[in-house]
N, C-alpha and C positions, 0 to 999 in steps of 0.2 A: 595542175592550176596552185597557184603561188595565193592562196588566199588572203591574204594580205593586202593583194593587188589585183581591182579588176581591171578589165582595159576601156580606156577611156572610148568618150562617142555613143555611137547605135548600138547597141547588142542582143541579144537572146539568151538569157540564162537558164539553160535549159536541165530538167534534175534534179529544181528546187521542192521542198518541204515546207509544206505551208499549210495551219491548219481551212480544214473545210468550211466552216462556219464564214470565212473571210472570201470567198470565191464562190458564194449560193447551195455549196454542196452541199449532203450529208456525209455522215459519219463523222471521222477523229481528224485525221492527217492524211494528205495526200500530195502525192509525189506529180506536176507542173509543169510549163514553162511559164518566164514573165521576160516578156520581151520591154525594154528601152528606147526611147526615140524621141528627141528634141526633148531632153528632160522627163516626158510622159512617160505610162505601161502605154505600148505600142502594143500594132501586130507584130511579127515575126521579122527578125532584122537577120542581114547576110551573113554576121561573125555571132558564129555562137560562141559559149562559156560549159561545158559542163559541170554543172557545180555538183556533182556528188552526192547528191539526199539534203545537202545544206536547210537548214528552216529560214525566209523569210515573213519577214512582219512589215506591215506597214509602221512610218514614227508613230511612237508614244504619244498618248496625252496624259498628262499629270495636272489632276485637277484638284488637288487640294494639297498646299504646299504655304512654308510660311518663310518666305527670303529674308525678310527683314531680322529675323532670330538667327538667322541661320551663323554656324561657324563662330557663335561665340562661347559655347562649350571652353576652349583654352583659356580665357579669363574668367569665367561667370561658370563653374559648375554645377553642379548641380550636387546639394551637401549629403542628399542622402538618399535620390534617385524617386523621390515622392511626389505627385501631383500637385500638392501645397509644394512642397522645396521650390519646384518645377515653376512654375509660378512665380513666388516671390522673389527668386532668383531673375528671372526676368523682367521682373516690374524694377527692379533696383538697377538691373542691365543698362536698359529704355532710359530710365531718366537719366542717367548719369550719362549715358555716353551715345546716345540715338543722334545724334545728327549728321548733315546730309552727307557730309565728307567720310563717316561711320559707315553707313549703311551703302551707300551706294555701292563701294569696291567688292565687298560683303555679297551682295544679293546679286554684283555681275560674276560674281567668281560660284555661287552655285548655278549660274543659266549656261556659262560654260563648262562647269560638269555634265550638267543634264544635255546641254548638245553634243559633246562627246559621245556621250552612252548613246544617244537616239533621239531624244523628244523634240518634239515639234509646236505642240501647246501643253501652256501650262496659266493653271489658276491660281493666284497665291493669293492669303487672307495676310492683312496688314493691319496690327495694332492700331487703333485710330480714337483713343481716347486725347482729347485737347491737352496740349497743345500738339502731340509728337502726329496727330493727324496733318496739320499745315506744315510740316516738316517730310513725312514719310509718303504722300501721295503725289508731291511737285519730282521727288524723285524717281516714282515708278513712274511716269507719265515717260520722261528722259530717256529710261529703261527700254520703255514698249515701244518707245520710236528709234532706238538706236536698232532693237532685237527684231526689228519687224521685217519680214523675211525669212527668218531665220527659229523661233519661235514669236510663236501669237503670245501676247499673253492679257489677263485678264486679272482683274484685284478687284478683294470682298473686303469689306471694311470690319474691324475686327471689335467690337466690345461686349463689357457684360449686360445681360440687362438690368444690372442695378445702373447703369449706366449710362440707358438708355433716355431722351427727353422729345419730346415733340418738336416740333422747327422749330417753334421759340427758345428755347435753348441749345446746345453747344450741339448735341446730336441732330440738328436740323443742319446747322453747317458743314458736319458730316456727311452727310447726306446732299450735300449739293456738290461735294468738293467729288463723290462717287458719282452725279450726275455728269458731271461735267468731262469725264474722266470714261475713254472708247474703252468699251467692255466693262464698266465698274458695275458690282453689283452690292449691294446692302447686304452687310450681315449682321449676326450677333450670337451671343452663348447665351443657352435660355437654363437655366437654373429653377428649384422650386423660387417662391418668392409669394405673400399672398397677393399681390396685384399682377402676378405676370403676367395672365390673360388679356389686361387692359392692355397692358406693353405691349403685347404679339399683335393686336389689333393695329393698336396706332403703326409698331412697325409697319404693319403690312400696307396701311392705308398712305404712311411716305413714300415706300417703294413703289407702290399704281400710279401716285401722282407725277411719280419722277418717271415712270415708265421702264422700272429696275427691276428685276429677278432678285430671289431672295436666298443666302444659304445661311444654315446654322450650326454651328456646334450645339451639339446636343447630346447630353446626359451621359458626360465623359464620367461614370464612375459605376462602379459594381455594388451600389446602392436599389435594392430594388425596388425601393419606394421612390424612387424618383423618374416619372414618366414625366415629363413636359414633349416629350415626344409627340402625346396625344392630346394636347395643347395644338402645338404648332396643325395637325392634320384638320381637330377640331374645326380651326379657326382657320384655317385655308376654305374649307368647303362651306363656313360662317357665310364670310366675307367673300367668299368666289373672287378672292385674287388669280387673277390672273396670268400672272409672271411664273417664270420658272422659279418651284421649290427643290433646293437641296436641301438633305440635312446628315452631317455626318460623326462619328461614332458611336451614337446608343447604344452603347457599349451597358447600362446599364437592362437592355432586354435579356441579355446572356442569363441575367440572377433571375430571372423573375419568373413566378409561375407558370408555367407554360399556357393551359387558357388567360392569362389575362395576357402576356406578349403576342399570343397569339390573334385576340382580337385586336390591340393595338396595330398590328401588321395589315389584322384586314381593311382599317381605319387608312390607313396611307397607302393603300394599293389603290382603296375608294377614292382617295382624296387626290392621286396621280403624283405622288412623291415619291424622288430621286433621293438613293444613297449611297455618300462614298464612306467603303470603312475603311480604315485605318493600321493592319493590324500588326505593324510593326513596330509604332510608338505607341499601341495601347498593349502590346505584350510587356512593354519598355515599364509601364506605369502601373498598370493595373495589378490590384492584386499584389501589390508589394508592401511588404511591413519595416519597420523600421530597425535601421540599424543596430544587430548586437540580440538579434532578436533570430532564433534558431525551427525556421518557420518556410516551408519552401511554399511557393506559387501554390493553387489551386487551379486557377480560374485565368483563360486567354485571355479575356478582355474583347473579344472578336466580338462584331453584332449578329445577329441570324443570319447569314447571308447565303444559305440556300433554301431557307421560307420564303424570302423576300424573294428571290427569284420564281421559286415555285408557286408563287402568288402574283408572277408580273410584274412584277418591280425593279424597276432597272438601277442594276449595282454596279459601282466600280469602287475600285482600289488608287490608293494614289501615294507617294510618299511621305506625307505629311513632314514632321520636323527633319530637320540635316544639325547634328554637330553643334545642339544648342540645350539648354537643362529639360527638354522636356523629350529626346531623346539624342541621346550620346553618337548614336552611328548614323550611319547612309550617304550617300554621296549621290542624290536625284537621278538613281539609277531606276528606270520602268522594268528590267529584267532582274531585277536583286525585289523588285516590288511583287513581281508575278512570280516570282520562285518563290517567297517567302509566304507571302501568301495563301498560294499553292499547299504549302505545307501545315503553315498554321490553321490554315481553315477548313484542311480535306478536298482541297479542290480539285483533285482526283479521284477518280471510281465514280465519278458521278456524271455530270453532264459534260458534252462535250463541244460548249461555245462559250466557259469560260475566256477564252479569249477576248471577247470583244467587251469585254469587261476593261481592259484594259487601254484599250482602241476607241471603237464604235459607241460603246456605252458613256465613257467622259465625254466624248465629245459632243455626244446630242444633251445631255445634262447642261454641257453649256454654251452649246450653240456654237462649239469652234465648227468646222469643217471637217466632214466625216476623214480619218484614216480610210485609204482604198487600193487593192491590188485590183480594180476594176481599169480597162481600158481607157485612158485617159484623164487618169488620175495624175499627179504629179508624181515621180520618181522620187518618192522619198521613202527610204528600204533601209531596215536594219535587218541584216544578215550576218546568219554565224552558223558553224561548221558542225554544230550539234545538230544532229537529224531526226531525232524522238524527244519528246519528254525527258525521258530518264536523262538525255547527258545534256540535254537544258539547263537543266534544274540541277544537274551534280557537278557542272562548274558555274563559273563569274562569266564564259564565253569573255572574257578578256583582249580576245583580239576579234572582236565582229567587225564590219564592217559597216558602216553609215551614209548612207548617199542623200544627198539631198540635193532634189531636180535633177537624179542621173552624175549626179557627179561626188565622187570617193572627198568626205570630208578627212582634216585632220583631226585625228582622235588622239592627240596629243591631254593631257587631265591638266589643268592647273595645279600648281609648287603651293602645297601648305605651307610655303615659308614667306611666299606673298601678302600672307596677313599678319604677319610677325608684328609688325610696328603696332598693327591694331588692338594686337592682343595685352601689350604691351601700356597702352593708355589709358 
């Protein structure tokens, strides 16, 4: 079989390898057959192709990205690789350049990459401090409509907690923009402030009144004293907030006293909060020292994903930033995220169902249609020649096949040269 080309139409892919947890079986990897008819997973078909053990996954869900920041590195690189360097550089770039004409091609470029790599659903955070909210959200809505049927899109407003206001202030308008957008989610970055708990209460009230879910950037630091995650968990229970709540990053947990961190996780589990870990970006930014300092980083920055899963907390992994000052690399490739999360977080040699953290778990956290290999599900598949985890993670699987509704898509990636003119502005 020519691995790069499957037969068109109805077919049975015999002798494929899939994670057992995705088909309701015990164990790790299993060999099975998958049939496709009419663009959906189906019963056996007369035409069969021996896949020789190739691994098959449903198309991926990338639940924490920053499409609006994507690919600005060539014109606005991080001067020192630090978190503060990223923050100040992005603020300068956005205030000077983030018009609709700048945002749209960069966001579309990232979506084309994600589609070619096999992603079917994306949640993106959008910087939304006024007046940027009135520029970015209309662009997002246009792209959401254009990409319907290829990538399901959700967006989260992104402001620092110090910029939060009640409905009488600027954030009330932003919250309305979010509520008027299909799949809109209310978001905020939390860090220590004297009145943080009052701000979170007000934030939850705004989300509740508009029927919105909540998604927070939380404790993205290695400072063990920063624990706003506890405030979010306590206040979700105190307010009885009824929407979904996702927290991302939670890096400071990994630097805290064991007992304190475990107590916080017990609260998170009790509150029913979901977590998304961003290991590639956190590894890049956290525990970095100033240029010219001869010190190797000691800490990985990844949050306590094993302890979370052990408590029944839903844990996902995602791309986060792509070629911007917060992360200089990345390509919206969830297979890369899976590979690097496994290496960074030691997901191997533990539980056998981590695959769900890139598929069904993020879908459930966001409310996307669940990726599935069950009969009747859309035949949205990613097929790789690798037959085992070690083969999968040893290579980037650049020759993968991506099927959408049973049809093989064109996997050619966009050329970075397309963005050259934007980088000169």
